[in-house]
VMD Tcl script that builds the backbone (N, CA, C; Angstrom):
set m [mol new atoms 183]
animate dup $m
set s [atomselect $m all]
$s set {name element resname resid chain x y z} {
  {N N UNK 1 A -4.096 16.766 14.708}
  {CA C UNK 1 A -3.089 16.083 13.924}
  {C C UNK 1 A -3.169 16.594 12.487}
  {N N UNK 2 A -2.047 16.982 11.958}
  {CA C UNK 2 A -1.992 17.504 10.598}
  {C C UNK 2 A -1.600 16.387 9.632}
  {N N UNK 3 A -2.356 16.227 8.581}
  {CA C UNK 3 A -2.086 15.176 7.582}
  {C C UNK 3 A -1.906 15.811 6.213}
  {N N UNK 4 A -1.058 15.208 5.397}
  {CA C UNK 4 A -0.861 15.638 4.021}
  {C C UNK 4 A -1.234 14.475 3.117}
  {N N UNK 5 A -2.391 14.534 2.462}
  {CA C UNK 5 A -2.790 13.433 1.585}
  {C C UNK 5 A -1.988 13.452 0.276}
  {N N UNK 6 A -1.618 12.268 -0.168}
  {CA C UNK 6 A -0.920 12.100 -1.439}
  {C C UNK 6 A -1.689 11.078 -2.261}
  {N N UNK 7 A -2.047 11.445 -3.449}
  {CA C UNK 7 A -2.810 10.546 -4.308}
  {C C UNK 7 A -1.920 9.772 -5.257}
  {N N UNK 8 A -2.383 8.620 -5.616}
  {CA C UNK 8 A -1.709 7.819 -6.643}
  {C C UNK 8 A -2.804 7.267 -7.535}
  {N N UNK 9 A -2.584 7.329 -8.832}
  {CA C UNK 9 A -3.614 6.841 -9.751}
  {C C UNK 9 A -3.113 5.597 -10.480}
  {N N UNK 10 A -4.052 4.754 -10.843}
  {CA C UNK 10 A -3.772 3.531 -11.587}
  {C C UNK 10 A -4.666 3.507 -12.819}
  {N N UNK 11 A -4.073 3.250 -13.961}
  {CA C UNK 11 A -4.829 3.113 -15.201}
  {C C UNK 11 A -5.330 1.673 -15.275}
  {N N UNK 12 A -6.611 1.469 -15.008}
  {CA C UNK 12 A -7.138 0.101 -14.977}
  {C C UNK 12 A -7.267 -0.513 -16.367}
  {N N UNK 13 A -7.055 0.285 -17.415}
  {CA C UNK 13 A -7.021 -0.262 -18.775}
  {C C UNK 13 A -5.646 -0.827 -19.114}
  {N N UNK 14 A -4.652 -0.509 -18.309}
  {CA C UNK 14 A -3.302 -1.024 -18.488}
  {C C UNK 14 A -3.164 -2.278 -17.634}
  {N N UNK 15 A -2.922 -3.434 -18.249}
  {CA C UNK 15 A -2.852 -4.696 -17.487}
  {C C UNK 15 A -1.824 -4.673 -16.349}
  {N N UNK 16 A -0.661 -4.063 -16.577}
  {CA C UNK 16 A 0.370 -4.009 -15.536}
  {C C UNK 16 A -0.096 -3.172 -14.350}
  {N N UNK 17 A -0.610 -1.982 -14.613}
  {CA C UNK 17 A -1.062 -1.109 -13.527}
  {C C UNK 17 A -2.276 -1.697 -12.816}
  {N N UNK 18 A -3.133 -2.363 -13.554}
  {CA C UNK 18 A -4.293 -3.002 -12.951}
  {C C UNK 18 A -3.857 -4.095 -11.973}
  {N N UNK 19 A -2.831 -4.879 -12.347}
  {CA C UNK 19 A -2.307 -5.914 -11.460}
  {C C UNK 19 A -1.646 -5.300 -10.227}
  {N N UNK 20 A -0.949 -4.184 -10.416}
  {CA C UNK 20 A -0.346 -3.492 -9.271}
  {C C UNK 20 A -1.415 -3.080 -8.265}
  {N N UNK 21 A -2.493 -2.499 -8.760}
  {CA C UNK 21 A -3.580 -2.067 -7.884}
  {C C UNK 21 A -4.206 -3.255 -7.175}
  {N N UNK 22 A -4.496 -4.300 -7.922}
  {CA C UNK 22 A -5.108 -5.494 -7.334}
  {C C UNK 22 A -4.225 -6.062 -6.226}
  {N N UNK 23 A -2.927 -6.145 -6.496}
  {CA C UNK 23 A -1.990 -6.673 -5.505}
  {C C UNK 23 A -1.965 -5.796 -4.257}
  {N N UNK 24 A -1.886 -4.480 -4.452}
  {CA C UNK 24 A -1.826 -3.558 -3.317}
  {C C UNK 24 A -3.076 -3.651 -2.451}
  {N N UNK 25 A -4.220 -3.793 -3.066}
  {CA C UNK 25 A -5.468 -3.840 -2.316}
  {C C UNK 25 A -5.639 -5.136 -1.535}
  {N N UNK 26 A -4.883 -6.156 -1.883}
  {CA C UNK 26 A -4.924 -7.421 -1.150}
  {C C UNK 26 A -4.114 -7.356 0.148}
  {N N UNK 27 A -3.400 -6.262 0.362}
  {CA C UNK 27 A -2.512 -6.146 1.515}
  {C C UNK 27 A -3.036 -5.209 2.590}
  {N N UNK 28 A -4.327 -5.089 2.691}
  {CA C UNK 28 A -4.901 -4.276 3.762}
  {C C UNK 28 A -5.121 -2.839 3.351}
  {N N UNK 29 A -5.106 -1.976 4.329}
  {CA C UNK 29 A -5.332 -0.562 4.096}
  {C C UNK 29 A -4.245 -0.016 3.175}
  {N N UNK 30 A -4.661 0.566 2.062}
  {CA C UNK 30 A -3.725 1.019 1.035}
  {C C UNK 30 A -2.674 1.970 1.608}
  {N N UNK 31 A -3.101 2.941 2.390}
  {CA C UNK 31 A -2.183 3.930 2.955}
  {C C UNK 31 A -1.122 3.270 3.832}
  {N N UNK 32 A -1.533 2.364 4.691}
  {CA C UNK 32 A -0.578 1.677 5.563}
  {C C UNK 32 A 0.378 0.812 4.756}
  {N N UNK 33 A -0.134 0.176 3.709}
  {CA C UNK 33 A 0.706 -0.673 2.866}
  {C C UNK 33 A 1.800 0.162 2.192}
  {N N UNK 34 A 1.425 1.311 1.646}
  {CA C UNK 34 A 2.401 2.177 0.985}
  {C C UNK 34 A 3.432 2.675 1.992}
  {N N UNK 35 A 2.970 3.044 3.175}
  {CA C UNK 35 A 3.899 3.513 4.206}
  {C C UNK 35 A 4.870 2.413 4.615}
  {N N UNK 36 A 4.405 1.175 4.693}
  {CA C UNK 36 A 5.300 0.047 5.010}
  {C C UNK 36 A 6.342 -0.153 3.921}
  {N N UNK 37 A 5.933 0.005 2.661}
  {CA C UNK 37 A 6.891 -0.122 1.561}
  {C C UNK 37 A 7.967 0.951 1.653}
  {N N UNK 38 A 7.550 2.174 1.967}
  {CA C UNK 38 A 8.516 3.262 2.125}
  {C C UNK 38 A 9.455 2.963 3.291}
  {N N UNK 39 A 8.885 2.508 4.398}
  {CA C UNK 39 A 9.702 2.176 5.574}
  {C C UNK 39 A 10.695 1.071 5.242}
  {N N UNK 40 A 10.244 0.061 4.532}
  {CA C UNK 40 A 11.126 -1.050 4.154}
  {C C UNK 40 A 12.293 -0.548 3.305}
  {N N UNK 41 A 12.004 0.339 2.358}
  {CA C UNK 41 A 13.072 0.909 1.535}
  {C C UNK 41 A 14.044 1.720 2.381}
  {N N UNK 42 A 13.514 2.477 3.331}
  {CA C UNK 42 A 14.367 3.286 4.211}
  {C C UNK 42 A 15.278 2.413 5.056}
  {N N UNK 43 A 14.808 1.218 5.406}
  {CA C UNK 43 A 15.582 0.312 6.265}
  {C C UNK 43 A 16.421 -0.675 5.465}
  {N N UNK 44 A 16.555 -0.444 4.189}
  {CA C UNK 44 A 17.435 -1.261 3.375}
  {C C UNK 44 A 16.816 -2.523 2.829}
  {N N UNK 45 A 15.502 -2.553 2.671}
  {CA C UNK 45 A 14.850 -3.671 2.021}
  {C C UNK 45 A 14.303 -4.740 2.934}
  {N N UNK 46 A 14.377 -4.558 4.239}
  {CA C UNK 46 A 13.824 -5.551 5.153}
  {C C UNK 46 A 12.302 -5.446 5.169}
  {N N UNK 47 A 11.624 -6.581 5.232}
  {CA C UNK 47 A 10.166 -6.574 5.335}
  {C C UNK 47 A 9.773 -6.097 6.724}
  {N N UNK 48 A 8.858 -5.130 6.771}
  {CA C UNK 48 A 8.492 -4.528 8.049}
  {C C UNK 48 A 6.989 -4.391 8.177}
  {N N UNK 49 A 6.441 -4.932 9.252}
  {CA C UNK 49 A 5.033 -4.726 9.605}
  {C C UNK 49 A 5.035 -4.290 11.060}
  {N N UNK 50 A 4.740 -3.016 11.323}
  {CA C UNK 50 A 4.775 -2.534 12.706}
  {C C UNK 50 A 3.826 -3.308 13.606}
  {N N UNK 51 A 4.198 -3.475 14.860}
  {CA C UNK 51 A 3.348 -4.166 15.832}
  {C C UNK 51 A 2.016 -3.450 15.958}
  {N N UNK 52 A 0.956 -4.218 16.091}
  {CA C UNK 52 A -0.373 -3.640 16.277}
  {C C UNK 52 A -1.108 -3.346 14.992}
  {N N UNK 53 A -0.488 -3.570 13.834}
  {CA C UNK 53 A -1.149 -3.312 12.570}
  {C C UNK 53 A -1.663 -4.615 11.974}
  {N N UNK 54 A -2.943 -4.687 11.768}
  {CA C UNK 54 A -3.537 -5.860 11.124}
  {C C UNK 54 A -3.416 -5.708 9.615}
  {N N UNK 55 A -3.496 -6.808 8.908}
  {CA C UNK 55 A -3.427 -6.756 7.438}
  {C C UNK 55 A -4.740 -7.234 6.852}
  {N N UNK 56 A -5.838 -6.773 7.383}
  {CA C UNK 56 A -7.136 -7.152 6.851}
  {C C UNK 56 A -7.480 -6.287 5.660}
  {N N UNK 57 A -8.145 -6.866 4.689}
  {CA C UNK 57 A -8.539 -6.137 3.482}
  {C C UNK 57 A -9.828 -5.381 3.740}
  {N N UNK 58 A -9.814 -4.073 3.463}
  {CA C UNK 58 A -11.033 -3.287 3.607}
  {C C UNK 58 A -11.437 -2.638 2.291}
  {N N UNK 59 A -10.647 -2.867 1.251}
  {CA C UNK 59 A -10.917 -2.296 -0.071}
  {C C UNK 59 A -11.524 -3.357 -0.970}
  {N N UNK 60 A -12.315 -2.934 -1.903}
  {CA C UNK 60 A -12.807 -3.827 -2.938}
  {C C UNK 60 A -12.543 -3.197 -4.285}
  {N N UNK 61 A -12.300 -4.027 -5.284}
  {CA C UNK 61 A -12.017 -3.527 -6.635}
  {C C UNK 61 A -13.259 -3.691 -7.477}
}
mol reanalyze $m
mol bondsrecalc $m
mol representation Tube
mol addrep $m
């Protein structure tokens, strides 16, 4: 399986970006969360969680 990693950085000294990171990490695996957001945008804004995906938190700040 071929994967293309994409990085995103957050400035933790910036209160807004720090809150964004904190919020994202509360929604489970970061990569899956971002992919769901992209999927939701593609589908016109509907909230989407694919079947079989848990939303357990595995990240710590």
